[in-house]
C-alpha positions in Angstrom: -28.6 27.2 19.7 -28.9 24.6 17.0 -26.9 24.2 13.8 -28.0 22.7 10.5 -25.6 20.1 9.2 -24.2 20.3 5.8 -24.7 17.2 3.7 -21.3 16.4 2.1 -21.3 14.6 -1.3 -25.0 13.8 -1.4 -27.6 15.5 -3.6 -30.3 16.6 -1.2 -33.9 16.2 -2.4 -36.3 19.2 -1.9 -38.5 17.4 0.6 -35.6 16.1 2.7 -35.7 17.6 6.2 -32.3 18.5 7.6 -30.7 16.8 10.5 -30.1 19.3 13.3 -27.1 19.0 15.7 -27.0 20.9 19.0 -23.9 22.5 20.3 -23.8 19.8 23.0 -23.7 17.1 20.4 -21.0 18.9 18.4 -18.8 19.3 21.4 -19.2 15.7 22.6 -18.3 14.3 19.2 -15.2 16.5 19.2 -14.3 15.5 22.7 -14.7 11.8 21.9 -12.5 12.2 18.8 -9.8 13.6 21.1 -10.1 11.2 24.0 -11.5 7.8 22.7 -9.2 5.7 20.6 -12.2 4.2 18.7 -13.4 7.7 17.8 -10.2 9.1 16.4 -10.5 9.9 12.7 -14.0 8.5 12.6 -17.5 9.9 12.2 -20.4 9.3 14.6 -22.7 6.8 12.9 -26.4 7.0 13.8 -28.4 3.9 12.8 -31.7 2.3 13.4 -32.3 -1.3 14.3 -35.5 -3.3 14.9 -35.9 -4.0 18.5 -37.2 -2.9 21.9 -40.8 -2.9 23.0 -41.9 -0.2 20.5 -40.3 -1.5 17.4 -37.1 0.4 16.7 -34.0 1.5 18.5 -31.4 4.3 18.0 -27.8 3.2 17.9 -24.5 5.1 17.9 -21.0 4.1 17.1 -17.8 5.7 15.6 -17.2 4.4 12.1 -15.9 5.3 8.6 -18.4 6.3 5.9 -19.5 3.6 3.6 -20.8 3.8 0.1 -24.2 5.5 -0.1 -24.0 6.9 3.5 -25.1 10.5 4.0 -22.3 12.4 5.6 -23.2 15.4 7.7 -20.6 17.9 8.9 -20.8 20.9 11.2 -17.9 22.7 12.9 -15.6 19.7 12.5 -18.0 17.2 13.9 -19.1 14.5 11.4 -22.1 12.2 11.5 -22.9 9.5 9.1 -26.3 7.9 8.4 -27.2 5.1 6.0 -30.1 6.0 3.7 -32.6 3.5 5.3 -32.0 4.9 8.8 -32.1 8.5 7.5 -35.7 7.8 6.4 -36.6 7.3 10.0 -34.7 10.3 11.4 -35.0 13.0 8.7 -35.9 16.3 10.5 -34.6 15.1 13.9 -32.3 16.9 16.4 -29.3 15.2 17.8 -28.2 16.3 21.2 -26.1 15.1 24.1 -27.6 14.9 27.6 -26.1 14.2 31.0 -28.3 13.3 34.0 -28.6 11.2 37.1 -29.4 8.1 35.1 -26.5 8.4 32.7 -25.3 10.4 29.7 -25.5 9.9 26.0 -26.6 11.0 22.6 -30.4 11.6 22.2 -32.4 11.8 19.1 -35.4 14.1 19.2 -37.4 12.8 16.3 -40.6 14.4 15.0 -41.4 11.2 13.1 -42.0 9.2 16.2 -45.6 8.2 16.9 -44.9 6.4 20.2 -42.2 5.0 22.4 -41.7 2.8 25.4 -41.7 4.1 29.0 -38.0 3.8 29.4 -37.2 5.7 26.2 -35.0 3.0 24.7 -37.2 2.3 21.6 -39.7 4.1 19.4 -42.3 3.5 16.8 -43.3 5.4 13.5 -46.4 5.2 11.4 
């Protein structure tokens, strides 16, 4: 089951696609806020940096909202995204996956036009 996030304190444009947060992502954010000192009282920041073999990389950290950030909240889990990064991830789904090779937040992004073989970077047109 997926949940649309509410955008708090930001006027949403008609053509803005929502950010979708899975139940797994919501639960992991809440778990981190209870168990990790660096996450207590913070929001999960999703941000894009240049790098990797395909051009861009997803990054995650717990942080406080800054001026102009978009703040998304669902069931007590808060995510923040700067406007520039949001341009790359609008319409994406954030989930949390665990597997043999590790665990972490994963962005399923309909705007991606390519990626590297290891999945650590992506490209857009």
